[in-house]
N, C-alpha and C positions, 0 to 999 in steps of 0.2 A: 590429242590432249591427254595428259597423264591422268590415270584413274583417280589419284588422290585429289587432283584439282577438281575433277568432275564431282566427286563425292562432297568436297568442301562447298562447291557451288550448290549442290543439291540440298545440303544442310541449310544454306542461306535461303534458298527458295522455300523450303519447308518452314523455316522460321518466319519468313515473310508472310506465309499463309496463316500461321497460327499465332504469331505474336502481335496482337492488335488490341486496341481498346474498344473496338466496335462490338457491341453486345450480340448482334446477329451472327457475326463471323465466329465469335467465341462458341456459339451454340450450334455451329455446323459440325458435321461428323468429323472428328479428328483423324479418322482413318481414311478419309476420302482425299485423294490427291488432285481434286478437281481444278485447282489453280496452279498446279505445277506444270511447267512447260514440258513438251514431249521429249526434249533433249535430255532432261534430267531423269525422266523415267527410263528412257532408252539406256542411258549410262548405267543406271542401277540394275536393270534387268540383265544386261550383258555381264557386268562385273560380278554380280551375285551368282549367276548361273555358272560362269566360268570358274569361280572359286570353288563352288560345289563340285563341278566336274573334275577339276584337277586334284583337289586335296581330299575333301570329305568322301566323295564317291570314288574317285580314282585311286589315290594313294592309300587311304585308310581302309577301303572296302574291296574294290575290284582287283587291286593288285594281289590280294590273297586268292580270290576266285580264279584269276587267270594264272596263278602261280608265278608271279614275279616276286612276291614276298612270302616268307614263311614266318609264322609267329613262334616266339620262344616261350610264351606263357599265357598272355592275357587275351589275345584277340581270337575269340572263339569262332569267328566267321571262317577262319582258316580250317576249322573242323566242321564247317557247314551248319553252325547254329545261326541261321539266317535272320530270324526276326522279320519285322515288317518294313524296316527302313522308313517309318512313317514321317520322320522329320523331313526327309527329302520329298515325299509325296506332298506334304503341306507347303513346302517352299515352292515347289513347281506350281501348285494351284495359286499361290499368292502372286507369283511372277506372271502367270497367265492373266490374272486379273489386272496387274499393272500394265500389261501390254494393251489390254482393252482400253484402259484409261488413257494410255499414250495415243492410241488411234483416235480417241474422241476429244483429246485435249485441244484447247485453243492454240492455234499455230501448227497443228498437225497437218499432214498432207499425204498424198498417195505414196510417196517414198517411205515415210514413217510407217504407213499401213502395210506396205509390202515387206519391209524389213521386220516389222512386228509379226507378220504371218510366217516368215522364215523362222524366227525365234520360237514362235508358238509351235510350229511343225516339229522343230528339234525337240522341244520339251514334251510334246505329246508322244513322240517316238520313244523318248525315255520312259514315259509312263507305261506304254503298252509293252515295251520290251523288258521292263523290269517286273511288271505285274500281270500282263496279259490283257484281257478285256477290261477296259476302264471307261469312265465318263469321257465323252468326246463331244458329240454334237450338243449335249445338254450341259457340258462341263462348266460353262460360265453363266448359267442361268441363275445362279445365286445372286447375281447383280440385279435380277428382276424378281427376287424373292422365292426362287425355286431351289430348295436345299436338298432335294433327293433326286439327283440326276440319274438317268438310266445309264447302264454300261453298254458301250458299243462293242461289237466284235472286233478283234484285231484285224481281220480281213477287211472290214469296211473302213476302219481307221486308216489303213494304208491305201486302199484301192477304190473307194467310192469316187466316181467320176466327177463329182461336184465338190464334195467336202473332204475327200481323202487327202492325206499328207502329200502324196505324190502329185495330185492335181493342184493343191495349194502352192507347192514349191514351184511347179512349172508356171503357174499364173503369176506368182510373185516375181520370178526372174523376168518374165515378159514385161511386166509393169516397169521394173527398174531399168530395163534396156531402153524404154521409150519415154520415160518421164523427163520433164524439165524442172522438177522440184529437187530439193536437196535435204539433207539431214545434218543435225549437229548432235553432239553427245555420243558419238560413235567411238567407243574406246577400243574397238577391235580393228576396224579398217579405216579410221579417220575420215569417215564420210565418203569413201570411194565406193560408189555404187556398182562399178564393174566388179569389184572384189566380192560384193554381196551377191551379184549374179552368179559368179563362179562358185561361191560357197553354196548357194541354193542348188545349182546344177550338180555339184559334187555330192551334196546330201542325197539328191535323187539317185545318183549312181550307187551310193552306199545302200540305200533302202531297196532299190530294185534288185540288187545282188542279194540282199538279206532275204527277200521273199521269192527269189528266183525259182525255187523248186515248186512253187505254187502257181507260177505263170506259164501260160502257153504261148504268149506273144512277147518276144524279147526285143522287138524292134526299137523300143525306147532306149535300150542300152546302146545299140549301134548308133542311134541318132546322137546320143550324148557323146559317145566316143569320137564322132565325126564333127561335133559342133564347134570345136575351137573355143568353147566357153566353159571348160572345166578349169580347176586350179592348174597352172602350168609351171609353177616354180615355188620354192620355199617362201618367196616374197609374198605369196598369196595365201599362206597358211592362215587358218582361222584360229588365231591365238591372241590372248590378252597378256602382255608382259607384266610380270610382277616388278616391283620397284626395290631399289637397294635400301630404302629407308621406310620407316613407319609412315602411314598405317597400312600400307599395301605390300608387305613382304610375303613371300611364300610362307604359309602358316607353320610349316615344320621348322622353319628357322627360329621361331620363338616358342616352340613346344618343348616339353620336358625332354631331357636326355633319354629317360626311360621309354618314352613313346617312340623316339627315333630308333633306339636299339631294339625295340620290339620287332621291327621289320628287318628281316634278313634275306640275303640272296637265297634262292631256292635251288634244290638239286636239279630241278627241271631246267632253269636258266643255265646253271653250271654245265649240264650235259650238252645243251645245244650250243652255247657260246664257246665251249671248249672244242667241240667238234668242228666248229667253223674257224677256230683260232681268231676270234673276232675282237678287235681292239676297242669296240664300243663298251666293253666291260669296264675299262678303266675310267669311264665317265659315269656309267650307271651304278657302279658298285665300288667299294673300297677293298684293297687287299686285307686279308685277315691280320689282326694285331699280332698273332704268333709269327706270321711270315715277315711282318715289318720288323719285329724284334730280331728275327734271325737274319735279316738282310737279304732275303730271297723271296720277293713278293709273289704271293699266290692268292687266288680267288677260290673260295669254297662255298658250296650251297648246303642248305639244310632241307631235309625231307619235309614236305608240307604235312599238315594234319596230325602233328604229334602233341600230346600234352606234356607238361613239364616233368611228370614222373617218368614218362618214356624217354624223354631227352636225358634226364638224370641217370636212369638205369643203363642207358647206352654209353655213359661216360663221355658225352659230347662236350667238348670244350668250346663254349660260345666265343671265346677269343680267337678260335680258329674257324669261325664262320664270318663271311663278309657282310658288313652292313651296307646300306645304300650309299651312293656316291656323294661327294662334296657338294655337287650342284643342288642336292635336296636338303642340305642342312647348313653348311657353313657359308654359302653364298645366297643371301636373301632373295636375289633376283636371278638365281641360276637356272630356273625353269620358267616356262610360260604356263599359263592356264590354257589348256588346249581343247578346242572343239574338233579340229580336223587338220591333218597335214597333207601336203602335196604327195608325200610318199604313199599314203593310204590310197589316194586316187590311182596312182600308178600300179600298185599291187592289185587293186580292184580290177583294173583293165587287164592286167596280166592274167588274173584268174578267169575273167570273162572270156578272154581270147583262148585260153587253154581249154576251157570247157566247151568252146565252140559257140558261145553266145554271141560273140562279135568277131569280126575279122580284125587283124592287126598282128603285129610282131610281138609274140609273148616275151621273148628274150629282151627286147628293147624296153618294154614296160617294166619288166622285172628288174632289170639293171638300173633303170631310172629310179625306181622305188628305193633300192638299196643305196644308191649314190645320194639320193635326197635325204635319207635317214642319217647317213654318215655326216653329210654337210650340216644338217640341223644340229647335231651334237658337237660340231666342230672337230670331228675326228677324221684324220687322213685315211682315205680309202687305199688299202694296200694294192700295189700294182698288179699282183697276181690273184686278187680276191675272186674275180669272176671265173677263173680257170680252175679253182680248187674243186676237187671231186665232190665235196660236201655242199658246194655252192652252185656249180655249173648245172644248167638244165640239160638233162640227158635223154628226155623223152619218156622215161619210165617212172620217175618220181617227181615230176614237175610240180604238181599241185601241192604236195607236201612241202617242197622247198619254198614255193611262193607264199603259202599260207603261214609257214613258220617264220619266215622273214617278216611278213606282215604282222604277225603276233608280237614279235619283239618290238616292232616300231610303234605299237599301240600302248606301251607301258605308260601308266598314269593318265591315259586319255579316257577318263570316266570308266564306264563299263564296256567300252567298245570291244576290247580283246575278249571279254567273257561272252559277248554276243556272238562273236565270230567263232569261238571254240564251240559254243552250243550249236551253231549252224553247220559247221564243217567237221567237227570232231578232231581238228588239227590245231595245235598238237594234241595228242591223246593223253589228256590229263587224268591221273589216277587219284582217287580220294586217299588221304593219308590213313595210317593205321588206327588212329583214334577219332576218326570222323564220326559224326553224330547223325548220319543219314543212310545207314545201312549200306555203306560202300557204293552209294549212288552220287553222281555229279549233279548238283542242284541247277535248276533252270529258271527260278524266279524267287521273288520275295513273297511273303504272306501279305494279304491285304491288311491295311491298318485296322486296328480294333475299332477306331472311331467310325469306320464305314459299317461295321457290323452293328454298331449301336445306333447310328443316326440314319443310315440308308440301307436298312436290313433287307428289304425285299429285293432291291436291285443288286445288292451284294450277293444274296443267296442265289439269284438267277444266274449271275455271272459265274459264281463258283461252281454251280452245278453244270453249266455249259462247258466249263474247262476241265471237268473231271475232279473237282474238289479244290479247295483253297489249300494247296499243298505245294511245297517247294519243288516237287517233281512233276507237277502238272504242266505239260508242254503247251506252248501257245500255237496258234495256227501255222505260223511260218516254219516251225521246227518239228512239227509232228511228222512221223513217217507216213 
C-alpha cells in the first residue's frame, strides 16, 4: 500500500478517536493512540523513521561525516561542529513508544510484536551508535511514570543474552518464521514476513560485524552465512519508496535551491570514483556547470571541511564543482528511503570471509555486492569492471577494496557509512583544513541538553563511563 494512503487512513483513524461528542472521550489523553489499530501505528513508525534515515540523518548530516558531500558555506557539520542531534533522539524515543502502543493495541498479534521488536532493535542501535551508552532496558518506563531511566552500556545493549539487540533480533526472526498471524500497514515489505525475517537476520549480520573485534566466538556469523535466510536480492532490500507526488516526495525535491546546492561532490568521492572509472558517478552526481557549457562533461569534487573564506581565497569556482545527481532533486521519487540493501549484506560477507571469520568465496561475495549496487541504481556494469586493477581482488589490498566499495554503496543510508568508517578506518577520511575538532575525526554526537537537565545523575554516570560527553569519546565496539 502506498505511504500516502496509509497516512491518509491514519489521519482518519486519529480523527475517529478524537472527533466525538462523548465527554469522557474528549477528556482522554489526546497524545494516547490507545484506539488506533496496530496497522496505522506500524505504517507511521516505518515511514517516519525511513524518512529520517534517508534525508534528515542521511543526506543532511551523515553524507558530510562520510564525505559524500562537502559544504560550500553553511553546513558546519562538515567542519565537525556536531551538536547533539537532539531532535533525532526525541523522534526515536517517540517512535519507540509508538511501537509499544502498537504491540498492546487491540488487534495486535505476535507478528506485530516481532516486527515491532525488529524496528525497536534498529532504533536502539541508532541510539547507541550515535551517542554511546543510552537508556535501553529502562528506556520506555516513562509509560509507567519513570522519567529518569538509567543508561545501559553499549556492550549490554548489543550482547545481553536476554535483552540485547542481537538476542531480540534472533528471537523475532524465529517468531516470524513460525507464526500463523499476519500484519497490515507494512509500507516497506507489504506484509511479507519472510522479508522481515531476512531483514532481521541481515541486521544481525551488520551488528555482529560491527562488534566483531570485541567477540571471541564468531560462530553466529557462520550460521547466518549458511542459513539461506539473509537478503538474497535487491527485491528484498529494506527500503520505502518515495512517491512522485505530494505529500510523500523525497524532501530535497521540495527544498530550496540553496539547500540542494550546499551539498557538493567531495574530493574523496572524486578520487575514488575516478580511480575506478565508475559510471555510477553519472547517477549520484551531476557534471559541473562549467563542463556542461564547454560541451565536455566532467565531474569534480570539493575538499571537505573548508569555510567560505578558504574557498573564496582559493578562487574555487563553484560552477566547476559537481552537485548531487538528478535522482536527489529533479525526480521526486528518484531515491528510496533506505534501511539496508542486499549489496551491504554481500560486502559484509566478503569482509567476514576475508578476515577469516567465516568460510566462503570472498570474490563471489564482493562481486555480488558490486553488481547489486550497480543494478540498484540502474547503471550498466562495464564488462571489464571486475578485471580492472583498482577493482580486482589481488590478495594484498582486498579489505581496502571491499570496504571502499561498501562505503560508496552506503551513500544516504543514514549514518551507516560513518559507522563503518569509524569501525574500520576505511576509507581513511581526513578532517578538512577548517575543522573545529583539532584535526580529529568525530565518533559521536553530544548527549541532548535535556538529558543533562532532567536525567542528570544517569547522564553524568554514562558520560564518566565513556570518558566524557565529547565527540571524540569512543564507544565500546570501536575502542582499541
